[in-house]
C-alpha positions in Angstrom: -5.4 -7.9 2.8 -6.9 -4.4 2.6 -5.3 -1.4 4.2 -7.2 1.9 4.1 -5.8 5.3 4.7 -7.7 8.5 5.4 -7.1 12.1 6.3 -3.5 13.1 7.0 -1.0 10.3 6.6 2.2 10.5 8.8 5.3 8.4 9.2 4.0 7.3 12.6 0.8 6.0 10.9 3.0 3.9 8.5 5.2 2.6 11.3 2.1 1.7 13.4 0.5 -0.2 10.6 3.8 -2.1 9.9 4.1 -3.0 13.6 0.4 -4.1 13.8 0.9 -6.4 10.8 4.1 -7.9 12.0 2.6 -8.5 15.5 -0.5 -10.1 14.2 -0.3 -13.9 14.4 -2.7 -14.2 11.4 -0.6 -12.1 9.2 1.3 -13.9 6.5 4.0 -12.0 4.5 2.9 -13.9 1.4 -0.4 -12.0 1.5 -1.2 -9.6 -1.3 -2.3 -6.1 -0.3 -4.8 -3.6 -1.6 -3.8 -0.2 -0.2 -6.8 2.1 -0.6 -5.4 5.7 -0.5 -8.5 7.4 -2.0 -9.5 9.0 1.3 -6.0 10.3 2.1 -6.2 14.1 1.9 -2.7 15.1 3.0 0.7 13.5 3.6 2.8 14.9 6.4 5.7 12.8 5.5 9.1 13.8 3.9 10.8 12.1 1.0 13.5 10.7 3.4 10.7 9.4 5.6 9.1 7.7 2.7 12.4 6.0 1.8 12.8 4.8 5.5 9.1 3.6 5.5 9.6 1.2 2.6 12.9 -0.1 4.0 11.4 -2.7 6.5 10.3 -5.7 4.4 6.8 -6.5 5.7 5.7 -8.4 2.6 7.4 -11.2 0.7 9.0 -10.6 -2.6 6.3 -12.8 -4.2 3.5 -10.5 -2.8 1.6 -8.1 -5.0 0.6 -4.7 -3.6 -2.0 -2.6 -5.4 -2.2 1.1 -4.5 -5.6 2.8 -5.3 -5.4 6.6 -5.6 -7.9 9.2 -6.7 -5.8 12.4 -7.0 -2.7 13.3 -9.1 -0.9 14.2 -5.9 -1.5 10.8 -4.4 -0.5 9.2 -7.7 2.8 11.0 -7.5 3.4 10.0 -3.9 2.5 6.3 -4.7 4.8 6.4 -7.6 7.6 7.6 -5.3 6.9 4.7 -3.0 6.8 2.3 -6.0 10.2 3.5 -7.2 11.9 3.2 -3.8 10.4 -0.3 -3.5 11.7 -1.2 -6.9 15.2 0.0 -6.0 15.4 -2.0 -2.7 16.4 -5.7 -2.5 13.6 -8.2 -1.9 11.0 -5.8 -3.2 7.4 -6.7 -3.9 5.4 -5.9 -7.1 3.7 -2.6 -6.6 1.3 -1.2 -9.1 -0.8 2.0 -8.9 -4.5 2.1 -10.0 -7.1 4.9 -10.2 -10.0 2.5 -9.4 -10.5 -0.4 -7.0 -12.0 -2.8 -9.5 -8.8 -2.7 -11.6 -6.6 -3.1 -8.6 -8.6 -6.1 -7.4 -8.5 -7.7 -10.8 -4.7 -7.3 -10.9 -4.6 -9.0 -7.5 -6.7 -11.8 -8.8 -9.6 -11.0 -6.4 -13.2 -10.6 -7.4 -15.0 -7.8 -5.7 -17.6 -9.1 -3.3 -20.9 -8.0 -4.9 -24.3 -8.4 -3.4 -27.6 -8.0 -5.2 -29.9 -7.2 -2.2 
C-alpha cells in the first residue's frame, strides 16, 4: 500500500487517512506501507498530536512501514514517529529512507518499471 503526503500535513489529514483505511473493505491490517513524504513541505502538527496520531493501531505488528523523506526536517519528524511507534505496544516495523527504491527493496517490492 502506498500513502503519499504533500503540502502541509495536519493532524486532521492523518486522522482522515486512518479513518479511510479502516473503513475500506479492501484494507488488510497485514499490508505493508510505503509512506512517501517527499512532497510534504510543512507539518502543522504538534509533538503531542504526533503521539496521539500513532496511538490507533491501523497496521498489524507484522506489517512493515517504510517512510521516504527528502529533507532533514522530515527525517527528524519521521524519526519521532518511528520512536513513538517503537515505544507503543503492538507496534509495526518502521524504517526511514531517503529514496523510494531502497524503501521498496526493504518492503520486498520491485519498482514497476516500464521500458516504453
